[in-house]
N, CA and C of each residue as an Amber inpcrd file, in Angstrom:
protein
   474
 -38.4830000  19.3880000  41.5330000 -37.2020000  19.5250000  42.1990000
 -36.9170000  21.0140000  42.3780000 -36.4240000  21.3640000  43.5210000
 -36.1420000  22.7580000  43.8410000 -34.6420000  23.0030000  43.7660000
 -34.2490000  24.1560000  43.2510000 -32.8410000  24.4680000  43.0800000
 -32.4600000  25.6760000  43.9150000 -31.3590000  25.5540000  44.6200000
 -30.9020000  26.6090000  45.5110000 -29.6900000  27.2860000  44.8720000
 -29.8550000  28.5020000  44.4520000 -28.7300000  29.2690000  43.9090000
 -28.4910000  30.4420000  44.8320000 -28.4690000  31.6680000  44.3150000
 -28.2180000  32.8080000  45.1800000 -29.2700000  32.9570000  46.2720000
 -30.5470000  32.7990000  45.9410000 -31.6190000  32.9300000  46.9120000
 -31.5610000  31.8100000  47.9440000 -31.3600000  30.6020000  47.4890000
 -31.2350000  29.4180000  48.3230000 -32.3630000  29.2650000  49.3320000
 -33.5560000  29.7380000  49.0280000 -34.6870000  29.6020000  49.9370000
 -35.7680000  28.6900000  49.3660000 -35.4280000  27.8750000  48.4220000
 -36.4090000  27.0090000  47.7750000 -36.3420000  25.6080000  48.3470000
 -37.1190000  25.3750000  49.3960000 -37.1250000  24.0910000  50.0710000
 -38.5510000  23.5730000  50.1580000 -38.6730000  22.2880000  50.4780000
 -39.9860000  21.6960000  50.6730000 -39.8810000  20.6280000  51.7460000
 -41.0150000  20.3240000  52.3710000 -41.0820000  19.2270000  53.3250000
 -41.5000000  17.9710000  52.5810000 -40.8230000  16.8830000  52.8560000
 -41.1130000  15.6090000  52.1870000 -41.1470000  14.4900000  53.2240000
 -41.6850000  13.3590000  52.8310000 -41.6030000  12.1280000  53.6040000
 -40.7280000  11.1770000  52.8060000 -39.5670000  10.8350000  53.3550000
 -38.6720000   9.9210000  52.6580000 -39.1600000   8.4930000  52.8360000
 -38.6880000   7.6190000  51.9880000 -38.9940000   6.1950000  52.0850000
 -37.6940000   5.4460000  52.3610000 -37.7970000   4.3650000  53.1230000
 -36.6130000   3.5530000  53.3820000 -35.9910000   3.1010000  52.0650000
 -34.6440000   3.0800000  52.0420000 -33.9450000   2.6260000  50.8500000
 -32.6980000   1.8450000  51.2740000 -32.6570000   0.5700000  50.9340000
 -31.4900000  -0.2580000  51.2020000 -30.3070000   0.2580000  50.3950000
 -29.1250000   0.2220000  51.0000000 -27.9190000   0.7130000  50.3380000
 -26.7230000  -0.1400000  50.7280000 -25.7190000  -0.1130000  49.8790000
 -24.4100000  -0.6620000  50.2190000 -23.5810000   0.5310000  50.6890000
 -22.9670000   0.4280000  51.8820000 -22.3430000   1.6110000  52.4680000
 -21.0980000   1.2660000  53.2810000 -20.3050000   2.3050000  53.5170000
 -19.1350000   2.2510000  54.4010000 -19.1960000   3.4670000  55.3130000
 -18.8590000   3.2660000  56.5970000 -18.9190000   4.3470000  57.5700000
 -17.5410000   4.5930000  58.1760000 -17.1730000   5.8800000  58.2760000
 -15.9010000   6.2680000  58.8890000 -16.0570000   7.6310000  59.5540000
 -15.2080000   7.8910000  60.5420000 -15.0790000   9.2430000  61.0930000
 -13.8040000   9.8100000  60.4670000 -13.9370000  10.9520000  59.8030000
 -12.7920000  11.5490000  59.1130000 -12.6900000  13.0350000  59.4510000
 -11.4660000  13.5390000  59.4190000 -11.2420000  14.9640000  59.6100000
 -11.7650000  15.7310000  58.4040000 -12.1470000  16.9910000  58.6200000
 -12.7190000  17.7750000  57.5250000 -11.7830000  17.8900000  56.3320000
 -10.4970000  17.9980000  56.5700000  -9.5470000  18.1070000  55.4550000
  -9.3890000  16.8030000  54.6970000  -9.8750000  15.7120000  55.2600000
  -9.7160000  14.3900000  54.6440000 -10.9920000  13.8830000  53.9770000
 -12.0830000  14.6550000  54.0460000 -13.3640000  14.1500000  53.5440000
 -13.2850000  13.7860000  52.0610000 -12.7700000  14.6710000  51.2260000
 -12.7590000  14.4050000  49.7780000 -11.9870000  13.1310000  49.4470000
 -10.8020000  12.9550000  50.0220000 -10.0250000  11.7540000  49.7070000
 -10.6740000  10.5040000  50.2930000 -11.2320000  10.5950000  51.5040000
 -11.8970000   9.4370000  52.1150000 -13.1180000   9.0260000  51.2930000
 -13.9080000  10.0060000  50.8670000 -15.1050000   9.7140000  50.0790000
 -14.7240000   9.0630000  48.7550000 -13.7180000   9.5960000  48.0890000
 -13.2620000   8.9990000  46.8310000 -12.8250000   7.5530000  47.0150000
 -12.0690000   7.2850000  48.0740000 -11.6170000   5.9270000  48.3700000
 -12.7970000   5.0100000  48.6580000 -13.7430000   5.4790000  49.5110000
 -14.8880000   4.6410000  49.8640000 -15.7650000   4.3480000  48.6540000
 -16.0450000   5.3690000  47.8270000 -16.8590000   5.1240000  46.6270000
 -16.1830000   4.1040000  45.7060000 -14.8660000   4.1780000  45.5780000
 -14.1450000   3.2150000  44.7480000 -14.3050000   1.7900000  45.2710000
 -14.1160000   1.6040000  46.5800000 -14.2740000   0.2790000  47.1840000
 -15.7100000  -0.2170000  47.0580000 -16.6730000   0.6780000  47.3060000
 -18.0820000   0.3000000  47.1900000 -18.4270000  -0.1100000  45.7580000
 -17.9470000   0.6630000  44.7840000 -18.2790000   0.3540000  43.3900000
 -17.7040000  -0.9980000  42.9850000 -16.4610000  -1.2710000  43.4030000
 -15.8670000  -2.5820000  43.1140000 -16.7050000  -3.7050000  43.7260000
 -17.1420000  -3.5220000  44.9700000 -17.9810000  -4.5090000  45.6540000
 -19.2960000  -4.7190000  44.9000000 -19.9440000  -3.6300000  44.5370000
 -21.2310000  -3.6960000  43.8250000 -21.0760000  -4.4420000  42.5010000
 -20.0040000  -4.1620000  41.7720000 -19.7750000  -4.8420000  40.4890000
 -19.4940000  -6.3270000  40.7060000 -18.6530000  -6.6670000  41.6830000
 -18.3390000  -8.0740000  41.9600000 -19.5780000  -8.8590000  42.3660000
 -20.4520000  -8.2350000  43.1420000 -21.6500000  -8.9140000  43.6320000
 -22.8110000  -8.8560000  42.6410000 -22.6790000  -8.0540000  41.5990000
 -23.7610000  -7.9390000  40.6190000 -24.9820000  -7.2320000  41.1760000
 -24.7710000  -6.3090000  42.1200000 -25.8950000  -5.5650000  42.6900000
 -26.3610000  -4.4910000  41.7120000 -27.6350000  -4.1830000  41.7550000
 -28.1910000  -3.1480000  40.8740000 -28.3420000  -1.8620000  41.6710000
 -27.6770000  -0.8000000  41.2110000 -27.7610000   0.5170000  41.8400000
 -29.0520000   1.1820000  41.3700000 -29.8340000   1.7420000  42.3140000
 -31.1490000   2.2840000  41.9760000 -31.2910000   3.7660000  42.3320000
 -30.1930000   4.4510000  42.5290000 -30.2480000   5.8750000  42.8440000
 -28.8560000   6.4510000  42.9070000 -28.7680000   7.7600000  43.1280000
 -27.4650000   8.4150000  43.1390000 -26.6710000   8.0830000  44.3990000
 -25.3380000   8.1770000  44.3080000 -24.5220000   7.9830000  45.4980000
 -24.8600000   9.0520000  46.5350000 -24.6100000   8.7250000  47.7980000
 -24.9460000   9.6580000  48.8700000 -23.8730000   9.6410000  49.9460000
 -23.9080000  10.6660000  50.7710000 -23.1820000  10.6840000  52.0400000
 -24.2070000  10.9910000  53.1130000 -24.2960000  10.1180000  54.1100000
 -25.1690000  10.2920000  55.2600000 -24.2770000  10.7570000  56.4050000
 -24.5580000  11.9390000  56.9320000 -23.7730000  12.4940000  58.0330000
 -24.4560000  12.1220000  59.3470000 -23.8480000  11.1740000  60.0910000
 -24.3950000  10.7660000  61.3830000 -24.1910000  11.8670000  62.4190000
 -23.0320000  12.5050000  62.3780000 -22.7220000  13.6000000  63.2920000
 -21.4680000  14.3050000  62.8060000 -21.2080000  15.4640000  63.3940000
 -20.0040000  16.2120000  63.0560000 -19.6070000  17.0620000  64.2490000
 -18.3330000  17.4470000  64.2630000 -17.8010000  18.3460000  65.2850000
 -16.9660000  19.3870000  64.5490000 -16.2790000  20.2150000  65.2920000
 -15.4320000  21.2210000  64.6450000 -14.2600000  20.5940000  63.8970000
 -13.8860000  19.3770000  64.2780000 -12.7120000  18.7430000  63.6730000
 -13.0190000  17.6300000  62.6670000 -14.1660000  16.9410000  62.8420000
 -14.3840000  15.7490000  62.0260000 -15.8670000  15.4900000  61.7910000
 -16.1020000  14.5240000  60.8980000 -17.4770000  14.1080000  60.5920000
 -17.5550000  12.5870000  60.6400000 -18.6500000  12.0840000  61.1940000
 -18.9540000  10.6610000  61.1730000 -19.8960000  10.4720000  59.9890000
 -19.3660000   9.9080000  58.8990000 -20.1470000   9.8470000  57.6680000
 -20.2200000   8.4440000  57.1030000 -21.2510000   8.2550000  56.3110000
 -21.5080000   6.9720000  55.6650000 -21.6910000   7.2380000  54.1740000
 -20.8020000   6.6710000  53.3610000 -20.9190000   6.7810000  51.9040000
 -21.6530000   5.5580000  51.4010000 -22.5350000   5.7530000  50.4280000
 -23.2570000   4.6010000  49.9370000 -23.8800000   4.7760000  48.5730000
 -24.3710000   3.6530000  48.0640000 -25.1300000   3.5910000  46.8250000
 -26.4280000   2.8440000  47.1280000 -27.5830000   3.3960000  46.7900000
 -28.8330000   2.6580000  46.9370000 -28.8210000   1.4330000  46.0280000
 -29.2630000   0.3000000  46.5590000 -29.2980000  -0.9450000  45.7760000
 -30.6820000  -1.5610000  45.8620000 -30.9750000  -2.4520000  44.9120000
 -32.3320000  -2.9810000  44.7910000 -32.5900000  -4.2370000  45.6080000
 -31.5410000  -4.9350000  46.0300000 -31.7850000  -6.1930000  46.7140000
 -30.8660000  -6.3500000  47.9310000 -31.3200000  -7.1420000  48.9150000
 -30.4960000  -7.4010000  50.1010000 -29.2020000  -8.1180000  49.7110000
 -28.1790000  -7.9500000  50.5320000 -26.8840000  -8.5730000  50.2800000
 -26.1810000  -8.7700000  51.6170000 -25.1560000  -9.6000000  51.6170000
 -24.3400000  -9.8080000  52.8020000 -23.1350000  -8.8830000  52.7120000
 -22.8120000  -8.2410000  53.8160000 -21.6690000  -7.3390000  53.8440000
 -20.3490000  -8.0790000  53.7220000 -19.2970000  -7.2740000  53.5460000
 -17.9580000  -7.8420000  53.4050000 -16.9700000  -6.8060000  53.9200000
 -16.1930000  -7.1760000  54.9200000 -15.2380000  -6.2290000  55.4940000
 -15.9750000  -5.0240000  56.0610000 -15.5690000  -3.8320000  55.6540000
 -16.2140000  -2.6160000  56.1600000 -17.4360000  -2.2010000  55.3290000
 -17.7540000  -2.9590000  54.2840000 -18.9410000  -2.6720000  53.4650000
 -20.1150000  -3.4380000  54.0600000 -21.2050000  -2.7190000  54.2950000
 -22.3470000  -3.3310000  54.9650000 -23.6500000  -2.7970000  54.3960000
 -24.7600000  -3.5160000  54.6540000 -26.0680000  -2.9580000  54.3090000
 -26.3730000  -1.7700000  55.2310000 -26.9630000  -0.7460000  54.6720000
 -27.3800000   0.4330000  55.4300000 -28.7010000   0.8880000  54.8150000
 -29.6560000   1.2490000  55.6610000 -30.9530000   1.6790000  55.1580000
 -31.1330000   3.1700000  55.4040000 -31.2950000   3.9300000  54.3120000
 -31.7000000   5.3210000  54.4640000 -33.0950000   5.2960000  55.0740000
 -33.3440000   6.1390000  56.0780000 -34.5880000   6.0130000  56.8480000
 -35.8190000   6.6240000  56.1920000 -36.9580000   6.1800000  56.6840000
 -38.2470000   6.7740000  56.3320000 -38.5530000   7.8090000  57.4040000
 -38.7150000   9.0780000  56.9990000 -38.9460000  10.1440000  57.9740000
 -39.4020000  11.4240000  57.2910000 -39.7380000  12.4310000  58.0780000
 -40.1290000  13.7630000  57.5890000 -38.8640000  14.5960000  57.5140000
 -38.6740000  15.3040000  56.3880000 -37.4400000  16.0500000  56.1780000
 -37.6800000  17.2610000  55.2900000 -36.7370000  18.1840000  55.3590000
 -36.6790000  19.2840000  54.4070000 -35.7820000  18.8310000  53.2610000
 -36.1170000  19.2920000  52.0370000 -35.3120000  18.9330000  50.8700000
 -35.0870000  20.1640000  50.0200000 -33.8830000  20.2530000  49.4910000
 -33.5320000  21.2850000  48.5320000 -32.4050000  20.7770000  47.6630000
 -32.1830000  21.3930000  46.5310000 -31.0950000  20.9930000  45.6510000
 -30.1300000  22.1520000  45.5060000 -28.9210000  21.9140000  45.9640000
 -27.8390000  22.8960000  45.8490000 -27.2440000  22.7650000  44.4490000
 -27.0980000  23.8700000  43.7530000 -26.4420000  23.8760000  42.4470000
 -25.1750000  24.7040000  42.5910000 -24.0370000  24.0710000  42.3480000
 -22.7650000  24.7670000  42.4680000 -21.7250000  23.9120000  43.1610000
 -20.5710000  24.5150000  43.4290000 -19.4550000  23.7750000  44.0270000
 -19.8090000  23.1960000  45.3960000 -19.2100000  22.0530000  45.6940000
 -19.4400000  21.4120000  46.9770000 -19.0010000  22.3030000  48.1420000
 -17.9520000  23.0950000  47.9240000 -17.4580000  23.9220000  49.0370000
 -18.4090000  25.0660000  49.3980000 -19.4890000  25.2250000  48.6400000
 -20.4950000  26.2340000  48.9840000 -21.7590000  25.6050000  49.5880000
 -21.7310000  24.3040000  49.8240000 -22.8760000  23.6390000  50.4450000
 -23.1900000  24.2170000  51.8160000 -22.1810000  24.7050000  52.5140000
 -22.4010000  25.2810000  53.8430000 -23.4170000  26.4280000  53.7720000
 -23.4250000  27.1690000  52.6700000 -24.3910000  28.2560000  52.4920000
 -25.8130000  27.6980000  52.3850000 -25.9630000  26.6020000  51.6570000
 -27.2720000  25.9820000  51.5430000 -27.7300000  25.4570000  52.8970000
 -26.8130000  24.8530000  53.6350000 -27.1870000  24.3640000  54.9680000
 -27.6410000  25.5000000  55.8900000 -26.9380000  26.6340000  55.8540000
 -27.3470000  27.7750000  56.6750000 -28.7260000  28.2750000  56.2940000
 -28.9660000  28.4110000  55.0000000 -30.2550000  28.8630000  54.4960000
 -31.3540000  27.8490000  54.8290000 -31.0440000  26.5660000  54.6560000
 -32.0150000  25.5180000  54.9230000 -32.3580000  25.4770000  56.4120000
 -31.3700000  25.6380000  57.2730000 -31.6510000  25.6400000  58.7150000
 -32.5950000  26.7890000  59.0740000 -32.3420000  27.9770000  58.5210000
 -33.2360000  29.1130000  58.7770000 -34.6490000  28.8080000  58.2850000
 -34.7640000  28.1950000  57.1100000 -36.0710000  27.8610000  56.5560000
 -36.7940000  26.8470000  57.4460000 -36.0900000  25.7950000  57.8800000
 -36.6970000  24.7810000  58.7460000 -37.2600000  25.4380000  60.0010000
 -36.4760000  26.3050000  60.6130000 -36.9140000  26.9690000  61.8460000
 -38.1040000  27.9040000  61.5690000 -38.0930000  28.5420000  60.4010000
 -39.2070000  29.4460000  60.0620000 -40.5130000  28.6820000  59.8650000
 -40.4090000  27.3770000  59.5970000 -41.5910000  26.5290000  59.4300000
 -42.0630000  25.9450000  60.7630000 -41.3600000  26.2910000  61.8540000
 -41.7490000  25.8180000  63.1750000 -41.1450000  24.4820000  63.5790000
 -40.0830000  24.0500000  62.8870000 -39.4320000  22.7730000  63.1880000
 -38.0020000  23.0080000  63.6550000 -37.4120000  21.9490000  64.1820000
 -36.0010000  21.9410000  64.5470000 -35.2900000  20.9850000  63.5940000
 -34.1110000  21.3590000  63.0870000 -33.3670000  20.4130000  62.2540000
 -32.7620000  19.3070000  63.1180000 -32.7540000  18.0920000  62.6050000
 -32.1480000  16.9600000  63.3070000 -30.6280000  17.1260000  63.3070000
 -29.9600000  16.2760000  64.0500000 -28.4960000  16.3420000  64.1120000
 -27.8310000  15.4490000  63.0670000 -28.5780000  14.9960000  62.0950000
 -28.0430000  14.1870000  60.9990000 -28.7460000  14.6030000  59.7070000
 -28.1210000  14.3160000  58.5820000 -28.6960000  14.6250000  57.2750000
 -27.9340000  13.8470000  56.2170000 -28.4160000  13.9220000  54.9600000
 -27.6410000  13.3050000  53.8920000 -27.7170000  14.1320000  52.6240000
 -26.7230000  13.8660000  51.7810000 -26.6000000  14.5220000  50.4840000
 -26.5600000  13.4400000  49.4090000 -27.3070000  13.6380000  48.3360000
 -27.2640000  12.7460000  47.1780000 -26.6620000  13.5400000  46.0250000
 -25.7250000  12.9360000  45.3290000 -24.9770000  13.6250000  44.2660000
 -25.5870000  13.2730000  42.9210000 -26.2800000  14.2570000  42.3320000
 -27.1330000  14.0220000  41.1740000 -26.4000000  14.0320000  39.8440000
 -25.1590000  14.5330000  39.8330000 -24.3650000  14.4450000  38.6080000
 -22.9080000  14.2260000  38.9760000 -22.0830000  13.9790000  37.9970000
 -20.7030000  13.5330000  38.1880000 -19.7350000  14.7030000  38.0970000
 -18.9520000  14.9580000  39.1580000 -18.0070000  16.0800000  39.1250000
 -16.9110000  15.9220000  38.0720000 -16.7500000  14.7290000  37.5390000
 -15.7710000  14.5370000  36.4680000 -16.3670000  14.8490000  35.0940000
 -17.7010000  15.0750000  35.0430000 -18.3620000  15.2930000  33.7540000
 -18.9900000  16.6750000  33.6140000 -19.1470000  17.4100000  34.7070000
 -19.7400000  18.7550000  34.6370000 -18.8660000  19.7340000  35.4050000
 -18.8790000  21.0120000  35.0120000 -18.1110000  22.0080000  35.7660000
 -18.6910000  22.2060000  37.1670000 -17.8560000  22.6720000  38.0860000
 -18.2740000  22.8600000  39.4850000 -19.5560000  23.6670000  39.6200000
 -19.7260000  24.6970000  38.8100000 -20.9070000  25.5510000  38.9460000
 -22.2000000  24.8490000  38.5210000 -22.0880000  23.6630000  37.8780000
 -23.2700000  22.9040000  37.4750000 -23.5150000  21.6550000  38.3290000
 -22.6740000  21.4410000  39.3440000 -22.8820000  20.2870000  40.2290000
 -24.2280000  20.4090000  40.9210000 -24.9310000  19.3080000  41.0420000
 -26.2460000  19.2980000  41.6910000 -26.2100000  18.3080000  42.8570000
 -26.5060000  18.8310000  44.0420000 -26.5000000  18.0320000  45.2620000
 -27.8490000  18.1750000  45.9570000 -28.5590000  17.0760000  46.0690000
 -29.8230000  17.0870000  46.8160000 -29.4940000  16.9490000  48.3010000
 -30.0370000  17.8650000  49.0940000 -29.8140000  17.8560000  50.5370000
 -31.1210000  17.4500000  51.2140000 -31.0380000  16.4150000  52.0460000
 -32.1780000  15.9290000  52.8190000 -31.8280000  16.1330000  54.2880000
 -32.6010000  16.9800000  54.9870000 -32.3280000  17.2760000  56.3830000
 -33.5690000  16.9520000  57.2070000 -33.5300000  15.8450000  57.9460000
 -34.6650000  15.4590000  58.7800000 -35.0320000  16.5760000  59.7770000
 -36.3030000  16.6090000  60.1270000 -36.7940000  17.6200000  61.0680000
 -37.3660000  16.9550000  62.3060000 -37.4010000  17.7230000  63.3940000
 -37.9990000  17.2480000  64.6500000 -39.2690000  18.0270000  64.8880000
């Protein structure tokens, strides 16, 4: 696993594997992301517990697209078995593809620095970054200080 701190140039190319997930998708304004994500994770967790689904990886946010005002995002938990959706909760599959990967260590509000560094790295390798990506949250912000938060960033390449 590679960690991005001040240098933030520690990335690698990987091939992801498809992963079934329980997810919710919404378009939210940038100022509303934290509250929307908290609400969606709460609803998803309740659904997962009621259905007895087994979570097999860290929670994630898949960014389908973004603009200057908002983001089209999908919050989810990887699960081990197929299930039927309910309301706005549905099956979603993280894709199998070629991507750049790095692990941001630090506050979420500094992820933009990792994205800038990662984009430069992707281009230096002769690729173009895709218009979508996802983040997996490797530890709990309620249990570790902000400077120890670990976020795996997966950015597909073209």
